[in-house]
C-alpha positions, 0 to 999 in steps of 0.5 A: 501500500502506498500512502501520500498526505500534504501535511501542514507543519508551522506555516510550511506544506510538505509532502509525505509519502509512506509505501509499505514494505516487507520490512519495514516502511519505507518513509519519505517527507519532502519540502520546498528545498529537500526532503528526508529519507529513511534507511531505505533511500540511498543518500548517495544517490541525493548527493550526485543529483545534487540534492539537498537530503537528510538521511535518518533509521528506524522510522515507521510513520510521520511521527516518528520520522519528525522525533527522529535524528539526522543520521547523514546529510548531504551537501546542500544540507550541510551548507544550511546548517544541517548537521549529523544529530539534529532532531528533524523538527528542529530542521525540517523549516530548512526544507 
């Protein structure tokens, strides 16, 4: 099953996608400039494509994604001031 929702967080709009996989869900939250992705997706590919991307792990839904800590970030994300260990809800406005 693929679930898509447009969500408003602190007056900004995001696209939330959740795809039920076999072992764990694939979770993604996309903003205007960049996105937060779960461990299923490849940070190196995002870097190669010059995307602003943040990687988190151990998430299963929107709430856990917002509470997760950044475990990886592309050069573009670092340029916005995002760093490993940041809580997603604290840096989401940058995306």
